[in-house]
C-alpha angles and dihedrals in degrees: 000000000000122000116238112240124190115247115263117265120251121237093258091049090052091052092050089047091053091047091051091049135208094305092068093055105030121109097231091242123132106288119245123238095263092054092049090050091051090049091050090053089050092050091048092052093051092047091050090052091050093047095048092047095052091043090060098036094090091054091049092049092050093052098040123098089207107037093181090072098061094038091051090048091048094050093046092047091049092052091049091047093051090048092052091043097063100075099046089044091056090046091050088054091054100262130114126206108195118207122221099200112055095176093053090046090051093052094046093048091046091054091045093049093048091048092050094048096046092042092055091047090053094047093042108035126178120010091350087074088082085079087085090082092098085061086062090053091051092044092049092051090048092048094050090049090053093048091050091050091050094043092241118150121233113236115176101207092042090049092055094046090050091048094052089053093047131103088255092064090042089059091048091051091049091052092051091048091053091051092050101045099040131066097251118172115252092246092055091045091056090048091053092047091049089050090052090046090052090050092050091049091051091050091049090049089051092051092047092049092050092048094049095046093046092047090050091051092049091052091050091048091050091051092049092049090048091050090050091050091050092048092051091047091050091048091052090049091049093049091046089050091051093049093048102039102031111025096035092043091052091049093047091049092051091045091050092051091051094048094048092050094239090124119065115228091241090061097050093091091049092049093050091045090053090049090050090051094050092049092049090050089052090048089052090052089053090049092051091049089055089064096233109093125152127198090241091060095042095056095051097088090051093049092048090049091054091049092047090052090055094252116148115232108223097176134007132184117282121233090252091056094044102044095095119118119219135200115246096259090048092046092053092051092047091051091052091048094052092042094054094049094047092046091052091051094048094045090049090058100251116176097188128033137180118203115195135179130205128174142169130182093295113018137050118205125200118194126190118189116189140169096228094125103264140309107275100175102087117171093036114255112247121252098030123118095251093050092049091048093050090050089052094048094046137230117331094024095115133056122185119191127176118232132195093269106015139333144301115221123186126188123190128202130182120234138184096067143025117302091235090066110101112245144146111262104223116211113245114230 
């Protein structure tokens, strides 16, 4: 079955996409570290431009015959810079603000970028126009963010070839032609050349920024993939170690006892049932360690133990009651809770048991009903597993009710947070 891939973007569509920026194509999800780094570089470039411009504004005002021109340009450029700065600043702080109208965003950002560039040239004429290079840094960071959002690779040579065939280079060529074919004063010619030099420097800064950010992201991705491979390899080694040292050792021990005659034939079933229980407990530990344990999976070892002991299961949890997922610390406590109740029923000689689950938004209740003839130890004797568990869960966590043939014991445990967090323990109906 072939995977559907979106058609490649045309050159004009790529240009519009870059003009609209990352916000028009991002998913709105929490940005990853590479995206936040690129946004931070963009913010830094814009702030450097603003700082350099206002540092040189007093000198420009003192030398200008018409001071209102540079001050108007400086104020307009500052407003455009601050408008452009909002989105990358939010992204650098870990927040995304998706845009619903890419075309409108492209037009607004085009006007803002043109205003910023021309404003800096007016405020910083001549050789000072090379101070626009931080705009290249900001533009490169913005461009690489957009390419990441669109899933486009960054290829340096292809980027340059595309740029030289773009409307930007067409405008540069037109400017050079005008300078060559017209009788432009030498002073104006130098100004035009400096302007073109500043533009080239900004473009080179943009390319360098994109290359560095993309290379940084590739290195991070390679490290993450390597860490994932090592973790998988270690997990395979650990599971192989468990199978070899634990499971195989248990099977060999049981086989040896059978071969040497130390185990009576009547006890073979009990020995194998005990082995099955231990292996299932170990499997449950592995499941808990994975961080994705459900109640239905955690009660299986207890149910199999009851069956192996010859106890009839009158009632078991439904899938609706046992669908809940638990955190590792909660799953371990739940496993202990079920294990203690089942062990008490088996040790008391129960022949029929019902195991029930109830839960609300805060509390899980486990009920075991048996026919073992009652629950004589009230209050609970100190030192036993049930007494220690009740002390850990807190007052009101246990309910013991006599039945016609035995007893009904319910234990309640909170979930959704650490047990040390103060809370009201709601009774489970």
